[in-house]
C-alpha positions in Angstrom: 180.7 46.6 37.3 177.5 46.5 35.4 177.7 50.2 34.8 181.2 49.9 33.4 180.2 47.0 31.2 177.2 49.1 29.9 179.6 52.0 29.0 182.0 49.6 27.2 179.0 47.9 25.5 177.9 51.3 24.2 181.2 51.6 22.3 181.5 47.9 21.1 177.9 46.9 20.6 178.7 43.4 21.9 178.7 42.1 25.4 181.5 39.6 24.5 183.7 42.5 23.2 182.8 44.4 26.3 184.2 41.6 28.4 187.3 41.4 26.3 187.9 45.1 26.6 187.5 44.9 30.3 190.1 42.1 30.3 192.5 44.3 28.4 192.0 47.2 30.8 192.7 45.0 33.9 195.7 43.4 32.3 197.1 46.8 31.4 196.6 48.0 35.0 198.3 44.8 36.3 201.2 44.9 33.8 203.9 46.3 36.2 202.9 43.8 38.9 202.9 40.9 36.5 206.3 41.9 35.1 207.7 41.8 38.7 206.1 38.4 39.3 207.6 36.9 36.1 211.0 38.3 36.9 210.8 36.8 40.4 209.8 33.4 39.0 212.7 33.5 36.6 215.1 34.3 39.4 213.6 31.3 41.3 214.4 29.1 38.3 218.0 30.3 38.2 218.4 29.8 42.0 217.4 26.1 41.8 221.0 24.8 42.0 221.6 26.8 45.2 218.3 25.8 46.6 219.1 22.1 46.0 222.5 22.5 47.7 220.9 24.1 50.8 218.3 21.3 50.9 221.1 18.8 50.8 223.3 20.5 53.4 220.5 21.1 55.9 218.2 18.1 55.2 218.2 17.2 58.9 217.8 20.7 60.2 214.5 22.2 58.9 214.8 25.4 61.0 218.2 26.2 59.6 217.1 25.3 56.1 214.2 27.7 56.3 216.4 30.5 57.7 219.0 30.0 54.9 216.3 29.8 52.3 214.8 33.1 53.4 218.3 34.7 53.4 218.9 33.4 49.9 215.6 34.9 48.7 216.4 38.2 50.4 219.9 38.3 49.0 218.6 37.9 45.4 215.4 40.0 46.0 213.1 37.1 45.3 209.6 36.9 46.7 208.5 33.2 46.5 204.8 34.3 46.9 204.9 36.8 44.1 203.2 34.4 41.7 200.0 34.7 43.8 199.7 38.5 43.7 198.2 39.0 40.2 195.6 36.3 40.7 194.6 37.7 44.1 194.2 41.2 42.6 192.0 39.8 39.8 189.7 37.8 42.2 187.4 40.9 42.8 187.0 41.2 39.1 186.0 37.5 38.8 183.5 37.8 41.6 181.9 41.0 40.3 181.7 39.7 36.8 180.2 36.5 38.1 177.5 38.5 40.0 176.7 40.6 36.9 176.2 37.5 34.7 174.1 35.7 37.3 172.0 38.6 38.7 171.2 40.3 35.4 169.3 38.8 32.5 171.8 37.6 29.9 169.6 34.8 28.6 170.2 34.2 24.9 173.3 36.5 24.8 176.2 34.8 23.1 179.5 35.7 21.6 181.1 33.5 18.9 178.7 30.7 20.0 179.7 31.1 23.7 176.6 31.4 26.0 177.7 34.2 28.3 175.3 33.3 31.0 175.7 29.5 30.6 178.3 27.2 32.0 179.6 24.0 30.4 177.3 22.0 32.8 174.2 24.1 32.0 174.8 24.0 28.2 175.3 20.2 28.2 172.2 19.9 30.4 170.3 22.0 27.9 171.5 19.7 25.1 170.3 16.6 26.7 167.0 18.1 27.9 167.7 18.3 31.6 165.2 20.8 33.1 166.9 22.1 36.3 167.9 25.5 37.7 171.5 26.4 36.9 172.5 26.8 40.5 171.3 23.3 41.3 173.3 21.6 38.5 176.1 19.3 39.4 178.4 16.8 37.6 176.4 13.9 38.9 173.0 15.2 37.8 174.3 16.2 34.3 176.1 12.9 34.0 172.9 10.9 34.8 171.0 13.0 32.3 173.6 12.3 29.6 173.4 8.6 30.3 169.6 8.7 30.1 169.6 10.6 26.8 173.0 10.2 25.1 171.4 11.2 21.8 171.1 14.7 23.1 174.8 15.1 22.8 174.2 15.4 19.1 173.0 18.9 19.8 176.7 19.8 19.8 176.1 23.4 18.8 174.6 24.2 22.2 177.6 23.3 24.3 180.6 23.1 21.9 181.8 26.8 22.2 181.7 26.8 26.0 183.4 23.5 26.2 186.2 24.5 23.8 186.7 27.7 25.8 187.1 25.7 29.0 189.5 23.3 27.3 191.5 26.3 26.0 191.7 27.7 29.6 193.0 24.3 30.8 195.6 24.1 28.1 196.8 27.7 28.7 197.1 27.0 32.4 199.2 23.9 31.7 201.4 25.8 29.2 201.9 28.7 31.6 202.9 26.2 34.3 205.4 24.7 31.9 206.9 28.1 31.1 207.2 29.1 34.8 208.6 25.9 36.1 211.3 25.0 33.5 214.2 23.3 35.2 212.2 22.6 38.4 211.3 18.9 38.6 209.6 19.5 42.0 206.8 21.3 40.2 206.1 18.4 37.8 203.1 17.2 39.9 201.7 20.8 40.2 202.0 21.3 36.4 199.3 18.6 35.9 197.3 19.1 39.1 196.6 22.8 38.6 195.1 22.7 35.1 192.9 19.7 36.0 191.7 21.4 39.2 191.1 24.7 37.5 189.1 22.9 34.7 187.0 21.2 37.3 186.3 24.5 39.1 185.3 26.2 35.9 182.7 23.6 34.8 179.9 25.6 36.5 181.2 29.1 35.8 179.3 31.3 33.3 180.7 31.6 29.8 181.3 35.3 30.3 183.6 34.6 33.2 185.4 31.9 31.2 185.8 34.4 28.4 187.5 36.9 30.7 189.7 34.2 32.2 190.6 32.7 28.8 191.6 36.1 27.3 193.5 37.0 30.4 195.4 33.7 30.4 196.3 34.1 26.7 197.7 37.6 27.3 199.6 36.3 30.3 201.2 33.5 28.2 202.1 36.0 25.4 203.7 38.3 28.0 205.6 35.5 29.6 207.0 34.3 26.2 208.1 37.8 25.3 209.8 38.3 28.6 211.5 34.9 28.4 213.0 35.8 25.0 214.3 39.1 26.4 216.0 37.4 29.3 217.1 34.3 27.6 220.8 35.3 27.6 220.7 36.2 31.3 219.0 32.9 32.2 221.9 31.0 30.6 224.4 32.4 33.0 225.1 30.0 35.9 224.4 31.3 39.4 227.2 31.6 41.9 227.2 28.6 44.1 228.7 28.1 47.5 232.5 27.8 47.6 232.3 24.6 49.7 229.9 22.0 48.4 228.1 20.3 51.3 229.1 16.7 51.9 226.8 13.8 51.2 226.6 13.0 54.9 224.9 16.3 55.5 227.7 17.6 57.7 
């Protein structure tokens, strides 16, 4: 990974641009897989009326419900787990990039104000004068440091760029959830939980990893919007429901 980044750095002259170029390469390679994932998610949205009818009809028979649901997915060539595939494929890139930024000396390297080797926690700690190794920092220790020296937060230039990047990732995650779960009220809780959980996880990640993640998320949102516009007419067509609507008694 480091060798690849060095090659890209040789062309761009910037470690930040090298990370963005790496992101573009990965997204280009994953484009066919991502397209299939988005198509599968849209089919899932369109099948919601039929899914609700199955849940109503077999609400007292979980085994039959699962069997009918799997038959419905197979009939419409939908993979309910397809949404996980692109993220799983990108995990090795996240891990390798994290190792590069933590094992090699990127001290003082920044891009548009983003400290590539610094996390939100470490940049806030730096602003308030907390002297502690980055791998030992936690929310509690940084929180206590902020309360002990709140005036240190006036050094906003130290942590602002990393914090804004993290906030952008949280927003893009939320927006992408909104796009992919339109018409599915069962996903309402997940729409809020995932962005908050992801933001919490990213608090201690290096800015370089956040840069990769943020650019990748932005490209994913753009791709999803473009695909949604292309399939808008198809999504307006109502799916074929069962001829006999299940009774309210569940018979």
